[in-house]
C-alpha positions in Angstrom: 92.0 95.9 135.9 89.1 95.6 133.4 88.3 99.2 132.8 91.8 100.3 132.8 92.6 97.8 130.2 89.7 99.5 127.7 91.2 102.9 128.4 94.5 101.6 127.5 93.3 100.5 124.2 91.1 103.6 123.8 93.8 105.6 123.6 96.5 103.5 122.3 94.9 101.3 119.5 97.5 100.7 117.6 99.5 99.2 120.8 96.1 96.8 121.8 96.0 95.2 118.3 100.0 94.2 118.1 99.8 92.8 121.3 96.6 90.9 120.8 98.0 89.8 117.1 101.3 87.8 119.1 99.0 86.5 121.4 96.4 84.9 119.2 99.9 83.9 117.2 101.4 82.2 120.2 97.4 80.6 121.0 97.8 79.1 117.1 100.9 78.2 117.6 99.9 75.9 120.7 96.8 75.1 119.6 99.0 73.3 116.5 100.5 71.1 119.5 97.4 69.7 120.7 96.4 66.4 120.3 94.0 63.8 121.2 94.6 59.8 122.6 93.6 59.0 119.2 95.5 61.1 117.4 98.6 63.0 117.0 99.4 66.3 115.3 100.6 66.0 111.6 104.6 66.7 111.2 104.4 69.6 110.1 105.5 72.2 112.0 107.0 74.9 109.6 103.0 75.1 107.4 101.5 75.8 111.4 104.5 78.1 112.4 104.1 80.6 108.9 100.3 80.7 108.7 100.3 81.2 112.3 102.8 84.1 111.6 100.0 85.3 108.4 97.3 85.2 111.0 98.5 87.6 113.6 99.6 89.7 110.5 96.0 89.7 109.6 94.6 90.7 113.0 96.1 93.7 112.7 93.7 94.7 110.1 91.1 93.1 112.0 89.1 96.3 113.1 89.0 98.0 109.7 88.8 95.4 107.3 86.8 92.6 109.2 85.8 91.0 106.1 89.2 90.6 104.7 90.9 89.2 108.0 88.1 86.9 108.4 88.3 85.2 105.0 92.3 85.3 105.6 92.5 84.0 108.7 89.6 81.4 107.9 92.0 80.5 104.7 94.4 79.6 107.1 92.7 77.5 109.4 91.4 75.4 106.9 94.4 74.7 105.3 95.6 73.3 108.9 92.5 71.4 109.7 93.0 69.9 106.1 95.8 68.9 106.8 95.0 66.6 110.1 95.8 69.3 113.0 92.7 69.1 115.4 90.1 72.0 115.4 90.8 73.4 119.0 89.7 77.1 120.4 93.4 77.9 120.5 94.1 76.8 117.0 90.9 78.5 115.9 91.5 81.8 118.1 92.4 84.7 115.0 89.4 83.0 113.3 87.2 83.6 116.6 88.7 86.9 117.0 88.1 87.9 113.3 84.0 86.4 113.4 84.2 89.1 116.7 84.7 92.3 114.8 83.1 91.0 112.3 79.9 90.8 114.6 80.4 93.9 116.2 81.5 96.7 113.6 79.4 95.4 110.6 75.5 94.5 110.7 73.5 90.9 111.1 73.7 90.4 107.4 77.1 90.8 106.9 77.8 89.0 110.3 75.9 85.9 108.8 76.8 86.5 104.9 80.4 85.6 106.2 80.5 84.0 109.3 77.9 81.0 108.7 80.1 80.1 105.3 83.1 80.5 107.5 81.7 77.7 109.9 80.7 75.8 107.3 84.0 75.6 105.9 85.8 75.1 108.9 83.9 72.0 109.5 84.2 70.4 106.5 88.0 70.7 106.1 88.3 69.3 110.0 86.5 66.7 108.5 87.6 66.1 105.6 91.6 65.9 107.0 90.6 63.1 109.7 90.0 59.4 109.3 86.1 58.9 108.9 84.9 58.9 113.6 88.3 60.4 114.4 87.5 63.1 117.1 84.1 63.3 114.9 82.0 65.3 118.0 85.4 67.7 118.7 85.9 68.5 114.6 82.3 69.0 114.1 80.0 70.2 116.7 82.7 71.5 118.5 83.6 73.6 116.1 80.2 74.7 115.5 80.1 75.9 119.1 83.5 77.4 119.0 82.8 79.8 115.9 79.5 80.7 116.5 80.0 81.9 120.3 82.9 84.9 119.6 80.1 85.7 116.3 76.9 85.7 119.3 79.3 87.8 121.8 80.2 90.2 118.5 76.3 90.7 118.2 75.8 91.5 121.9 78.5 93.7 122.0 76.6 95.9 119.5 73.7 95.9 120.4 75.2 97.1 124.0 77.4 100.2 121.7 73.8 100.7 120.3 72.3 101.2 123.6 74.8 103.4 124.6 75.1 105.1 121.8 71.0 105.5 121.6 71.3 106.6 125.8 73.9 109.0 125.0 71.9 110.6 122.2 68.9 110.6 124.7 71.0 112.5 127.2 72.0 114.8 124.9 68.7 115.8 123.3 67.1 115.7 126.6 70.1 118.6 127.3 69.0 120.7 124.1 65.7 120.3 125.3 66.4 121.7 128.9 68.3 124.5 127.8 65.6 125.5 125.0 62.3 124.8 127.8 65.2 127.6 129.6 65.1 129.8 127.0 62.1 129.6 126.1 60.8 130.5 130.4 63.4 133.2 130.0 61.2 134.8 127.1 58.1 134.0 128.4 59.1 135.6 131.7 60.6 139.1 130.0 57.6 139.7 127.5 55.1 139.1 131.0 57.0 141.5 133.3 57.3 143.7 129.8 53.0 143.4 129.1 52.8 144.0 132.9 54.5 147.0 132.7 53.1 148.6 130.2 49.4 147.9 131.1 50.6 149.9 134.9 52.5 152.8 133.3 50.9 153.3 130.5 47.4 154.0 132.1 48.2 155.6 135.4 50.6 158.0 133.3 47.7 158.0 130.9 45.6 159.3 133.1 47.8 161.3 135.5 48.4 163.4 132.2 45.3 163.5 131.9 44.5 164.6 135.8 47.3 167.2 135.0 46.3 169.0 131.8 42.5 169.6 133.2 43.8 170.4 136.1 46.1 173.5 134.4 43.1 174.0 132.4 41.0 174.3 136.0 43.4 176.7 138.0 42.4 180.3 137.0 38.7 179.9 136.7 37.6 176.9 138.6 40.5 176.4 141.4 38.4 174.5 143.8 38.0 171.4 141.0 41.2 172.3 139.7 42.5 171.7 143.7 39.8 168.1 143.4 41.4 166.8 140.5 45.0 167.3 141.6 43.9 165.3 144.9 42.4 162.5 142.7 46.0 163.3 140.7 48.1 162.4 144.4 45.9 158.8 144.0 46.6 158.1 140.2 50.5 158.4 141.3 50.3 157.0 144.3 48.6 154.1 142.4 50.8 153.8 140.0 53.9 153.5 143.0 52.1 150.7 144.5 51.9 148.6 141.2 55.3 149.3 140.1 56.7 148.2 143.4 54.5 145.2 143.4 55.9 144.3 140.2 59.5 144.9 140.7 59.5 143.3 144.3 58.3 140.4 141.9 62.2 140.1 140.6 63.8 141.0 143.4 62.2 138.5 145.8 63.4 135.2 144.3 63.3 132.0 145.4 63.4 133.0 149.3 61.1 136.3 150.0 62.0 138.5 153.0 59.6 141.7 151.9 55.7 140.9 153.6 53.0 139.6 151.7 52.5 141.7 148.0 49.7 143.8 146.5 47.0 141.0 145.4 45.9 141.0 141.4 43.7 143.1 140.6 40.3 141.9 139.4 36.9 143.3 138.4 36.1 143.6 142.5 38.2 146.9 140.8 36.3 148.3 138.2 35.3 151.2 140.2 38.5 152.5 141.2 39.5 152.4 137.9 36.1 154.4 136.6 36.4 157.0 139.2 40.2 157.6 138.0 38.9 157.8 134.0 36.5 160.1 135.6 39.0 162.2 137.1 40.8 162.4 134.4 38.3 163.6 131.7 36.5 160.5 130.6 32.9 159.5 131.1 32.2 155.5 131.6 28.8 154.3 131.1 28.8 150.3 132.4 26.3 147.9 132.1 26.1 144.1 132.7 24.3 141.6 131.2 23.3 138.2 132.2 23.5 136.5 136.0 27.7 137.9 137.1 29.2 134.2 138.0 32.7 134.4 140.3 35.7 134.2 137.7 39.2 132.3 137.9 41.9 134.8 139.6 43.3 134.2 135.5 40.3 135.3 134.5 39.3 138.1 136.7 42.9 140.0 136.1 42.6 139.1 132.7 39.1 141.3 132.5 40.5 143.7 134.5 43.7 144.3 132.2 41.6 144.3 129.2 39.2 146.9 130.3 41.7 148.8 131.9 44.1 149.4 128.3 40.9 150.2 126.2 39.8 152.9 128.7 43.6 154.3 129.0 43.1 154.5 125.3 39.8 156.1 124.9 41.3 158.5 127.7 44.4 159.4 125.2 41.9 159.1 121.6 38.3 159.6 122.3 37.4 162.4 120.9 34.3 162.9 122.9 35.9 161.7 126.4 32.7 158.9 126.6 32.9 155.0 126.7 30.7 152.4 127.4 31.8 149.2 129.0 29.4 145.6 128.4 30.0 142.9 130.5 27.8 140.1 129.1 28.1 136.5 131.2 26.4 133.8 128.7 26.8 130.0 129.7 30.3 129.3 129.6 31.7 133.0 128.2 32.4 136.1 129.7 31.8 138.6 126.8 33.6 142.1 127.3 32.9 145.5 125.0 34.9 148.6 125.3 33.0 151.0 122.7 34.0 154.9 122.1 31.9 157.0 119.9 32.9 160.2 117.9 34.3 161.0 114.1 36.6 158.7 112.6 39.9 160.3 113.8 42.7 158.7 111.7 45.1 159.7 114.8 42.7 157.9 117.6 43.1 154.1 115.6 46.5 153.0 117.9 47.4 150.8 114.9 49.6 147.9 116.0 50.8 149.4 119.4 51.6 147.2 122.3 48.8 147.6 123.8 46.9 146.0 121.9 48.7 143.1 121.4 49.5 142.8 125.3 45.7 142.4 125.6 45.0 139.6 122.8 47.9 137.9 124.5 45.9 138.4 127.8 43.3 136.9 126.1 44.8 134.0 124.6 46.8 133.0 127.3 43.0 132.3 129.3 42.0 130.4 126.0 39.8 133.7 125.1 40.3 136.0 122.3 39.7 139.7 121.3 39.0 141.9 118.4 40.1 145.7 118.5 39.8 148.1 115.6 37.9 151.5 114.6 34.1 151.0 114.0 32.5 152.0 110.8 30.7 154.8 112.1 33.4 156.3 114.1 35.7 155.9 117.4 36.8 152.7 118.5 35.7 149.3 119.7 37.2 146.5 121.7 35.4 142.7 121.7 37.1 140.1 124.5 35.0 136.9 125.1 37.1 134.6 127.5 36.0 131.5 129.2 34.3 131.8 132.6 35.7 128.6 133.4 39.0 127.7 131.4 40.9 124.6 131.2 42.8 123.8 134.6 46.5 124.0 133.7 45.2 127.5 131.2 44.2 129.4 134.0 47.2 127.8 136.4 49.4 129.1 133.9 48.3 132.6 133.9 47.6 132.8 137.3 51.1 131.7 138.3 52.2 134.4 135.9 50.4 137.2 137.3 49.2 136.4 141.2 52.2 137.8 142.9 51.7 141.4 142.5 
């Protein structure tokens, strides 16, 4: 029932104000007839009727102009109490309603600035309008209590509305935050997929192109060697198809995958296969290891492999002397990777800001490492990466979560 009345008042505010004003005007008229055993109401009913109608009219603006409405209603009540009318809750009903709206829609300072003087004035007029000792407690303490009650209820209502607004703002902020987080996750996933596809396609296609070109060059003079290279080319394209199928399979499997287990993430244990593919493409790779080799976390292992793969892919396409060197150095807490190639400083051999270099940097940063790449002063190109052997758990879990379902 209460909720229906509140909804009706929200949809028909003017009608609710008129009904409330009429009801409180009637309460004030009834209050003017109340008396106690020791006192009788004054014989001026016309004054009570006029002031009750005035107070009812004032209440129509109580919510929009609470200060003006309270001042007018308090003045009418002060006239009646000064004439000797008993300050009952019915007689003070319009003032009580104005005090409630004042405390609800204004700040605490305004409420105190208008509310406490109103109480003091009505107590004073109530005591002044009757003989000393005539219903003293009712005219003093009773007036204070009846007028302080709506002020307290108004303050509570203001706090409740402020709390509800705060809760709504927090809910709206949480909703916006969820939407922004979802957009960031989508963007991050798209970047991850683009980086993975680039690594797979760029490496295998570069190696396959070099193998096909070498085989075509040797087909007439060295057919046996050309056949060997073509055999390696079949393996290169098959490996590319497997990795592409695994990557696309992650996109297709959804939340309830029905396919079998996918190929595990590559790591440094697959480095010999990578070197063999590069050799078949005409790139000789020398590998050296320094320090004591230690097992890497899956995220760092994958990142190290992809960085070496991309660096060797660039060397296959750009190295002038078709020779590259890979140096793995295990320090106390970090793995240092250096991939270099020699040759004259050919301008086209410097792949300035391509997606490959960008992807290598992003991979290194994703596990808490860093990467530098650029042309060497004496010629050739140099890629240097520093990766933590044991990155923070949350960093490695994030990287591994993104790459593992291969």
